[in-house]
PyMOL Python script that loads the backbone (N, CA, C, O; Angstrom):
from pymol import cmd

cmd.read_pdbstr("""\
ATOM      1  N   MET A   1      85.785  98.396  68.582  1.00  0.00           N
ATOM      2  CA  MET A   1      85.974  99.458  67.639  1.00  0.00           C
ATOM      3  C   MET A   1      86.073  98.899  66.224  1.00  0.00           C
ATOM      4  O   MET A   1      85.479  99.447  65.295  1.00  0.00           O
ATOM      5  N   GLU A   2      86.805  97.838  66.061  1.00  0.00           N
ATOM      6  CA  GLU A   2      86.980  97.247  64.737  1.00  0.00           C
ATOM      7  C   GLU A   2      85.630  96.837  64.132  1.00  0.00           C
ATOM      8  O   GLU A   2      85.394  97.036  62.941  1.00  0.00           O
ATOM      9  N   ALA A   3      84.758  96.271  64.949  1.00  0.00           N
ATOM     10  CA  ALA A   3      83.438  95.859  64.458  1.00  0.00           C
ATOM     11  C   ALA A   3      82.622  97.044  63.944  1.00  0.00           C
ATOM     12  O   ALA A   3      81.768  96.893  63.070  1.00  0.00           O
ATOM     13  N   ALA A   4      82.898  98.220  64.497  1.00  0.00           N
ATOM     14  CA  ALA A   4      82.182  99.438  64.064  1.00  0.00           C
ATOM     15  C   ALA A   4      82.910 100.169  62.940  1.00  0.00           C
ATOM     16  O   ALA A   4      82.468 101.226  62.490  1.00  0.00           O
ATOM     17  N   GLY A   5      84.031  99.599  62.487  1.00  0.00           N
ATOM     18  CA  GLY A   5      84.787 100.240  61.425  1.00  0.00           C
ATOM     19  C   GLY A   5      85.757 101.306  61.903  1.00  0.00           C
ATOM     20  O   GLY A   5      86.206 102.139  61.116  1.00  0.00           O
ATOM     21  N   ALA A   6      86.078 101.284  63.170  1.00  0.00           N
ATOM     22  CA  ALA A   6      86.969 102.297  63.744  1.00  0.00           C
ATOM     23  C   ALA A   6      88.332 101.670  64.077  1.00  0.00           C
ATOM     24  O   ALA A   6      88.486 100.449  64.110  1.00  0.00           O
ATOM     25  N   SER A   7      89.287 102.525  64.315  1.00  0.00           N
ATOM     26  CA  SER A   7      90.623 102.090  64.758  1.00  0.00           C
ATOM     27  C   SER A   7      91.161 103.093  65.760  1.00  0.00           C
ATOM     28  O   SER A   7      90.468 104.044  66.124  1.00  0.00           O
ATOM     29  N   LEU A   8      92.384 102.890  66.207  1.00  0.00           N
ATOM     30  CA  LEU A   8      92.980 103.790  67.230  1.00  0.00           C
ATOM     31  C   LEU A   8      93.034 105.231  66.746  1.00  0.00           C
ATOM     32  O   LEU A   8      92.963 106.146  67.566  1.00  0.00           O
ATOM     33  N   VAL A   9      93.158 105.464  65.450  1.00  0.00           N
ATOM     34  CA  VAL A   9      93.233 106.847  64.964  1.00  0.00           C
ATOM     35  C   VAL A   9      91.905 107.598  65.151  1.00  0.00           C
ATOM     36  O   VAL A   9      91.867 108.827  65.090  1.00  0.00           O
ATOM     37  N   ASP A  10      90.834 106.856  65.376  1.00  0.00           N
ATOM     38  CA  ASP A  10      89.513 107.473  65.592  1.00  0.00           C
ATOM     39  C   ASP A  10      89.235 107.831  67.038  1.00  0.00           C
ATOM     40  O   ASP A  10      88.210 108.444  67.337  1.00  0.00           O
ATOM     41  N   LEU A  11      90.130 107.460  67.941  1.00  0.00           N
ATOM     42  CA  LEU A  11      89.954 107.808  69.344  1.00  0.00           C
ATOM     43  C   LEU A  11      90.096 109.312  69.540  1.00  0.00           C
ATOM     44  O   LEU A  11      91.037 109.927  69.037  1.00  0.00           O
ATOM     45  N   VAL A  12      89.167 109.891  70.265  1.00  0.00           N
ATOM     46  CA  VAL A  12      89.243 111.318  70.560  1.00  0.00           C
ATOM     47  C   VAL A  12      89.478 111.587  72.038  1.00  0.00           C
ATOM     48  O   VAL A  12      89.872 112.690  72.418  1.00  0.00           O
ATOM     49  N   SER A  13      89.232 110.570  72.882  1.00  0.00           N
ATOM     50  CA  SER A  13      89.385 110.768  74.324  1.00  0.00           C
ATOM     51  C   SER A  13      89.547 109.429  75.020  1.00  0.00           C
ATOM     52  O   SER A  13      88.889 108.447  74.676  1.00  0.00           O
ATOM     53  N   THR A  14      90.437 109.408  76.008  1.00  0.00           N
ATOM     54  CA  THR A  14      90.559 108.226  76.876  1.00  0.00           C
ATOM     55  C   THR A  14      90.641 108.673  78.333  1.00  0.00           C
ATOM     56  O   THR A  14      91.198 109.722  78.657  1.00  0.00           O
ATOM     57  N   THR A  15      90.077 107.855  79.181  1.00  0.00           N
ATOM     58  CA  THR A  15      90.211 108.041  80.622  1.00  0.00           C
ATOM     59  C   THR A  15      90.779 106.742  81.156  1.00  0.00           C
ATOM     60  O   THR A  15      90.193 105.675  80.973  1.00  0.00           O
ATOM     61  N   THR A  16      91.925 106.836  81.818  1.00  0.00           N
ATOM     62  CA  THR A  16      92.598 105.655  82.343  1.00  0.00           C
ATOM     63  C   THR A  16      92.568 105.700  83.850  1.00  0.00           C
ATOM     64  O   THR A  16      92.955 106.696  84.461  1.00  0.00           O
ATOM     65  N   TYR A  17      92.112 104.631  84.442  1.00  0.00           N
ATOM     66  CA  TYR A  17      92.084 104.496  85.900  1.00  0.00           C
ATOM     67  C   TYR A  17      93.183 103.496  86.272  1.00  0.00           C
ATOM     68  O   TYR A  17      93.218 102.383  85.746  1.00  0.00           O
ATOM     69  N   VAL A  18      94.057 103.887  87.159  1.00  0.00           N
ATOM     70  CA  VAL A  18      95.172 103.025  87.580  1.00  0.00           C
ATOM     71  C   VAL A  18      95.230 102.941  89.086  1.00  0.00           C
ATOM     72  O   VAL A  18      94.854 103.882  89.786  1.00  0.00           O
ATOM     73  N   THR A  19      95.708 101.802  89.590  1.00  0.00           N
ATOM     74  CA  THR A  19      95.832 101.649  91.037  1.00  0.00           C
ATOM     75  C   THR A  19      97.198 102.099  91.535  1.00  0.00           C
ATOM     76  O   THR A  19      97.415 102.170  92.744  1.00  0.00           O
ATOM     77  N   ASP A  20      98.145 102.413  90.610  1.00  0.00           N
ATOM     78  CA  ASP A  20      99.476 102.886  90.994  1.00  0.00           C
ATOM     79  C   ASP A  20      99.977 103.856  89.920  1.00  0.00           C
ATOM     80  O   ASP A  20     100.461 103.425  88.874  1.00  0.00           O
ATOM     81  N   ILE A  21      99.865 105.136  90.169  1.00  0.00           N
ATOM     82  CA  ILE A  21     100.213 106.146  89.180  1.00  0.00           C
ATOM     83  C   ILE A  21     101.702 106.104  88.825  1.00  0.00           C
ATOM     84  O   ILE A  21     102.081 106.394  87.690  1.00  0.00           O
ATOM     85  N   ASP A  22     102.536 105.747  89.788  1.00  0.00           N
ATOM     86  CA  ASP A  22     103.984 105.653  89.501  1.00  0.00           C
ATOM     87  C   ASP A  22     104.257 104.543  88.485  1.00  0.00           C
ATOM     88  O   ASP A  22     105.087 104.704  87.591  1.00  0.00           O
ATOM     89  N   GLU A  23     103.569 103.442  88.626  1.00  0.00           N
ATOM     90  CA  GLU A  23     103.725 102.337  87.684  1.00  0.00           C
ATOM     91  C   GLU A  23     103.220 102.760  86.294  1.00  0.00           C
ATOM     92  O   GLU A  23     103.816 102.387  85.284  1.00  0.00           O
ATOM     93  N   TYR A  24     102.165 103.508  86.241  1.00  0.00           N
ATOM     94  CA  TYR A  24     101.635 104.013  84.962  1.00  0.00           C
ATOM     95  C   TYR A  24     102.697 104.824  84.232  1.00  0.00           C
ATOM     96  O   TYR A  24     102.912 104.633  83.035  1.00  0.00           O
ATOM     97  N   PHE A  25     103.358 105.723  84.942  1.00  0.00           N
ATOM     98  CA  PHE A  25     104.336 106.583  84.284  1.00  0.00           C
ATOM     99  C   PHE A  25     105.577 105.838  83.832  1.00  0.00           C
ATOM    100  O   PHE A  25     106.337 106.353  83.012  1.00  0.00           O
ATOM    101  N   LYS A  26     105.797 104.651  84.342  1.00  0.00           N
ATOM    102  CA  LYS A  26     106.934 103.837  83.871  1.00  0.00           C
ATOM    103  C   LYS A  26     106.683 103.257  82.505  1.00  0.00           C
ATOM    104  O   LYS A  26     107.616 102.773  81.864  1.00  0.00           O
ATOM    105  N   HIS A  27     105.424 103.291  82.028  1.00  0.00           N
ATOM    106  CA  HIS A  27     105.070 102.625  80.771  1.00  0.00           C
ATOM    107  C   HIS A  27     104.460 103.564  79.747  1.00  0.00           C
ATOM    108  O   HIS A  27     103.686 103.130  78.894  1.00  0.00           O
ATOM    109  N   VAL A  28     104.792 104.825  79.819  1.00  0.00           N
ATOM    110  CA  VAL A  28     104.267 105.814  78.853  1.00  0.00           C
ATOM    111  C   VAL A  28     104.723 105.457  77.441  1.00  0.00           C
ATOM    112  O   VAL A  28     104.027 105.755  76.471  1.00  0.00           O
ATOM    113  N   ASP A  29     105.882 104.822  77.323  1.00  0.00           N
ATOM    114  CA  ASP A  29     106.385 104.439  75.990  1.00  0.00           C
ATOM    115  C   ASP A  29     105.422 103.485  75.262  1.00  0.00           C
ATOM    116  O   ASP A  29     105.373 103.489  74.032  1.00  0.00           O
ATOM    117  N   VAL A  30     104.668 102.682  75.993  1.00  0.00           N
ATOM    118  CA  VAL A  30     103.695 101.773  75.366  1.00  0.00           C
ATOM    119  C   VAL A  30     102.596 102.591  74.718  1.00  0.00           C
ATOM    120  O   VAL A  30     102.169 102.283  73.605  1.00  0.00           O
ATOM    121  N   ARG A  31     102.134 103.625  75.392  1.00  0.00           N
ATOM    122  CA  ARG A  31     101.091 104.500  74.804  1.00  0.00           C
ATOM    123  C   ARG A  31     101.646 105.148  73.520  1.00  0.00           C
ATOM    124  O   ARG A  31     100.956 105.209  72.502  1.00  0.00           O
ATOM    125  N   MET A  32     102.848 105.611  73.579  1.00  0.00           N
ATOM    126  CA  MET A  32     103.469 106.257  72.405  1.00  0.00           C
ATOM    127  C   MET A  32     103.601 105.267  71.252  1.00  0.00           C
ATOM    128  O   MET A  32     103.446 105.647  70.092  1.00  0.00           O
ATOM    129  N   GLU A  33     103.880 104.025  71.553  1.00  0.00           N
ATOM    130  CA  GLU A  33     103.986 103.001  70.513  1.00  0.00           C
ATOM    131  C   GLU A  33     102.696 102.834  69.734  1.00  0.00           C
ATOM    132  O   GLU A  33     102.721 102.635  68.519  1.00  0.00           O
ATOM    133  N   TYR A  34     101.566 102.913  70.427  1.00  0.00           N
ATOM    134  CA  TYR A  34     100.275 102.718  69.776  1.00  0.00           C
ATOM    135  C   TYR A  34      99.693 104.012  69.202  1.00  0.00           C
ATOM    136  O   TYR A  34      99.074 103.996  68.138  1.00  0.00           O
ATOM    137  N   PHE A  35      99.887 105.106  69.890  1.00  0.00           N
ATOM    138  CA  PHE A  35      99.262 106.358  69.461  1.00  0.00           C
ATOM    139  C   PHE A  35     100.220 107.298  68.744  1.00  0.00           C
ATOM    140  O   PHE A  35      99.769 108.133  67.960  1.00  0.00           O
ATOM    141  N   GLY A  36     101.522 107.196  68.982  1.00  0.00           N
ATOM    142  CA  GLY A  36     102.471 108.137  68.389  1.00  0.00           C
ATOM    143  C   GLY A  36     102.126 109.550  68.746  1.00  0.00           C
ATOM    144  O   GLY A  36     101.742 109.823  69.883  1.00  0.00           O
ATOM    145  N   HIS A  37     102.252 110.458  67.810  1.00  0.00           N
ATOM    146  CA  HIS A  37     101.989 111.875  68.078  1.00  0.00           C
ATOM    147  C   HIS A  37     100.520 112.246  67.886  1.00  0.00           C
ATOM    148  O   HIS A  37     100.131 113.398  68.081  1.00  0.00           O
ATOM    149  N   ALA A  38      99.698 111.249  67.496  1.00  0.00           N
ATOM    150  CA  ALA A  38      98.268 111.505  67.308  1.00  0.00           C
ATOM    151  C   ALA A  38      97.491 111.059  68.559  1.00  0.00           C
ATOM    152  O   ALA A  38      96.379 110.540  68.458  1.00  0.00           O
ATOM    153  N   MET A  39      98.087 111.268  69.717  1.00  0.00           N
ATOM    154  CA  MET A  39      97.474 110.835  70.973  1.00  0.00           C
ATOM    155  C   MET A  39      96.175 111.585  71.222  1.00  0.00           C
ATOM    156  O   MET A  39      96.118 112.809  71.105  1.00  0.00           O
ATOM    157  N   PRO A  40      95.131 110.836  71.568  1.00  0.00           N
ATOM    158  CA  PRO A  40      93.850 111.504  71.885  1.00  0.00           C
ATOM    159  C   PRO A  40      93.976 112.270  73.212  1.00  0.00           C
ATOM    160  O   PRO A  40      94.911 112.062  73.986  1.00  0.00           O
ATOM    161  N   THR A  41      93.013 113.152  73.442  1.00  0.00           N
ATOM    162  CA  THR A  41      92.929 113.786  74.740  1.00  0.00           C
ATOM    163  C   THR A  41      92.806 112.694  75.781  1.00  0.00           C
ATOM    164  O   THR A  41      92.045 111.741  75.610  1.00  0.00           O
ATOM    165  N   SER A  42      93.576 112.838  76.885  1.00  0.00           N
ATOM    166  CA  SER A  42      93.526 111.749  77.862  1.00  0.00           C
ATOM    167  C   SER A  42      93.568 112.291  79.289  1.00  0.00           C
ATOM    168  O   SER A  42      94.149 113.341  79.566  1.00  0.00           O
ATOM    169  N   THR A  43      92.947 111.555  80.159  1.00  0.00           N
ATOM    170  CA  THR A  43      92.959 111.832  81.598  1.00  0.00           C
ATOM    171  C   THR A  43      93.350 110.550  82.286  1.00  0.00           C
ATOM    172  O   THR A  43      92.868 109.475  81.929  1.00  0.00           O
ATOM    173  N   THR A  44      94.221 110.655  83.274  1.00  0.00           N
ATOM    174  CA  THR A  44      94.615 109.486  84.063  1.00  0.00           C
ATOM    175  C   THR A  44      94.314 109.780  85.537  1.00  0.00           C
ATOM    176  O   THR A  44      94.653 110.835  86.072  1.00  0.00           O
ATOM    177  N   ILE A  45      93.672 108.812  86.154  1.00  0.00           N
ATOM    178  CA  ILE A  45      93.228 108.977  87.529  1.00  0.00           C
ATOM    179  C   ILE A  45      93.692 107.784  88.372  1.00  0.00           C
ATOM    180  O   ILE A  45      93.453 106.628  88.021  1.00  0.00           O
ATOM    181  N   GLU A  46      94.356 108.089  89.483  1.00  0.00           N
ATOM    182  CA  GLU A  46      94.765 107.001  90.389  1.00  0.00           C
ATOM    183  C   GLU A  46      93.600 106.710  91.341  1.00  0.00           C
ATOM    184  O   GLU A  46      93.028 107.612  91.953  1.00  0.00           O
ATOM    185  N   VAL A  47      93.273 105.424  91.441  1.00  0.00           N
ATOM    186  CA  VAL A  47      92.178 105.000  92.314  1.00  0.00           C
ATOM    187  C   VAL A  47      92.714 103.953  93.295  1.00  0.00           C
ATOM    188  O   VAL A  47      93.740 103.318  93.055  1.00  0.00           O
ATOM    189  N   ARG A  48      92.008 103.798  94.376  1.00  0.00           N
ATOM    190  CA  ARG A  48      92.441 102.819  95.392  1.00  0.00           C
ATOM    191  C   ARG A  48      92.351 101.391  94.866  1.00  0.00           C
ATOM    192  O   ARG A  48      93.257 100.585  95.080  1.00  0.00           O
ATOM    193  N   ARG A  49      91.256 101.085  94.179  1.00  0.00           N
ATOM    194  CA  ARG A  49      91.140  99.783  93.526  1.00  0.00           C
ATOM    195  C   ARG A  49      90.035  99.857  92.470  1.00  0.00           C
ATOM    196  O   ARG A  49      89.244 100.799  92.434  1.00  0.00           O
ATOM    197  N   LEU A  50      90.007  98.831  91.612  1.00  0.00           N
ATOM    198  CA  LEU A  50      89.030  98.766  90.542  1.00  0.00           C
ATOM    199  C   LEU A  50      87.950  97.732  90.924  1.00  0.00           C
ATOM    200  O   LEU A  50      88.049  97.090  91.970  1.00  0.00           O
ATOM    201  N   ALA A  51      86.954  97.582  90.100  1.00  0.00           N
ATOM    202  CA  ALA A  51      85.810  96.707  90.415  1.00  0.00           C
ATOM    203  C   ALA A  51      86.250  95.252  90.671  1.00  0.00           C
ATOM    204  O   ALA A  51      85.694  94.577  91.537  1.00  0.00           O
ATOM    205  N   GLN A  52      87.238  94.786  89.922  1.00  0.00           N
ATOM    206  CA  GLN A  52      87.785  93.450  90.157  1.00  0.00           C
ATOM    207  C   GLN A  52      89.160  93.641  90.800  1.00  0.00           C
ATOM    208  O   GLN A  52      90.027  94.287  90.211  1.00  0.00           O
ATOM    209  N   LYS A  53      89.367  93.103  91.969  1.00  0.00           N
ATOM    210  CA  LYS A  53      90.562  93.362  92.770  1.00  0.00           C
ATOM    211  C   LYS A  53      91.874  93.053  92.040  1.00  0.00           C
ATOM    212  O   LYS A  53      92.892  93.687  92.319  1.00  0.00           O
ATOM    213  N   GLU A  54      91.866  92.094  91.113  1.00  0.00           N
ATOM    214  CA  GLU A  54      93.112  91.716  90.423  1.00  0.00           C
ATOM    215  C   GLU A  54      93.493  92.711  89.309  1.00  0.00           C
ATOM    216  O   GLU A  54      94.622  92.677  88.820  1.00  0.00           O
ATOM    217  N   LEU A  55      92.583  93.576  88.913  1.00  0.00           N
ATOM    218  CA  LEU A  55      92.880  94.551  87.859  1.00  0.00           C
ATOM    219  C   LEU A  55      93.687  95.721  88.402  1.00  0.00           C
ATOM    220  O   LEU A  55      93.507  96.137  89.547  1.00  0.00           O
ATOM    221  N   VAL A  56      94.580  96.247  87.566  1.00  0.00           N
ATOM    222  CA  VAL A  56      95.377  97.414  87.953  1.00  0.00           C
ATOM    223  C   VAL A  56      95.175  98.591  87.010  1.00  0.00           C
ATOM    224  O   VAL A  56      95.567  99.714  87.325  1.00  0.00           O
ATOM    225  N   VAL A  57      94.554  98.336  85.836  1.00  0.00           N
ATOM    226  CA  VAL A  57      94.304  99.383  84.845  1.00  0.00           C
ATOM    227  C   VAL A  57      92.935  99.168  84.223  1.00  0.00           C
ATOM    228  O   VAL A  57      92.545  98.041  83.918  1.00  0.00           O
ATOM    229  N   GLU A  58      92.212 100.268  84.041  1.00  0.00           N
ATOM    230  CA  GLU A  58      90.945 100.231  83.301  1.00  0.00           C
ATOM    231  C   GLU A  58      90.938 101.467  82.391  1.00  0.00           C
ATOM    232  O   GLU A  58      91.275 102.569  82.823  1.00  0.00           O
ATOM    233  N   VAL A  59      90.552 101.269  81.137  1.00  0.00           N
ATOM    234  CA  VAL A  59      90.562 102.364  80.180  1.00  0.00           C
ATOM    235  C   VAL A  59      89.157 102.520  79.592  1.00  0.00           C
ATOM    236  O   VAL A  59      88.536 101.556  79.145  1.00  0.00           O
ATOM    237  N   ASP A  60      88.686 103.751  79.607  1.00  0.00           N
ATOM    238  CA  ASP A  60      87.429 104.133  78.981  1.00  0.00           C
ATOM    239  C   ASP A  60      87.807 104.968  77.757  1.00  0.00           C
ATOM    240  O   ASP A  60      88.564 105.930  77.880  1.00  0.00           O
ATOM    241  N   ALA A  61      87.294 104.617  76.592  1.00  0.00           N
ATOM    242  CA  ALA A  61      87.703 105.313  75.358  1.00  0.00           C
ATOM    243  C   ALA A  61      86.491 105.746  74.570  1.00  0.00           C
ATOM    244  O   ALA A  61      85.467 105.063  74.551  1.00  0.00           O
ATOM    245  N   ILE A  62      86.620 106.906  73.909  1.00  0.00           N
ATOM    246  CA  ILE A  62      85.567 107.424  73.039  1.00  0.00           C
ATOM    247  C   ILE A  62      86.181 107.638  71.661  1.00  0.00           C
ATOM    248  O   ILE A  62      87.218 108.284  71.508  1.00  0.00           O
ATOM    249  N   ALA A  63      85.511 107.078  70.676  1.00  0.00           N
ATOM    250  CA  ALA A  63      85.947 107.267  69.273  1.00  0.00           C
ATOM    251  C   ALA A  63      84.877 108.005  68.498  1.00  0.00           C
ATOM    252  O   ALA A  63      83.691 107.931  68.822  1.00  0.00           O
ATOM    253  N   ALA A  64      85.303 108.710  67.481  1.00  0.00           N
ATOM    254  CA  ALA A  64      84.339 109.440  66.627  1.00  0.00           C
ATOM    255  C   ALA A  64      84.568 109.010  65.186  1.00  0.00           C
ATOM    256  O   ALA A  64      85.692 109.039  64.684  1.00  0.00           O
ATOM    257  N   LEU A  65      83.506 108.620  64.547  1.00  0.00           N
ATOM    258  CA  LEU A  65      83.562 108.247  63.135  1.00  0.00           C
ATOM    259  C   LEU A  65      82.875 109.313  62.291  1.00  0.00           C
ATOM    260  O   LEU A  65      81.833 109.845  62.671  1.00  0.00           O
ATOM    261  N   GLY A  66      83.469 109.617  61.145  1.00  0.00           N
ATOM    262  CA  GLY A  66      82.950 110.653  60.253  1.00  0.00           C
ATOM    263  C   GLY A  66      81.659 110.266  59.681  1.00  0.00           C
ATOM    264  O   GLY A  66      81.076 111.023  58.905  1.00  0.00           O
TER     265      GLY A  66
END
""", "prot")
cmd.dss("prot")
cmd.show_as("cartoon", "prot")
cmd.util.cbc("prot")
cmd.orient("prot")
């Protein structure tokens, strides 16, 4: 994003894939730390596993630049 001249405030949508939804909800404060009240539209989906077995979170993000 930085290379394209964007930052977190330019995010309009995120999709987060997690292998443990309960663990995800324990760390909502981290999202608030980075996004504050300007949180983009978001969807969180619990999955059995990700493409690499050692991963527990994957985030897909869309940003819009004026």
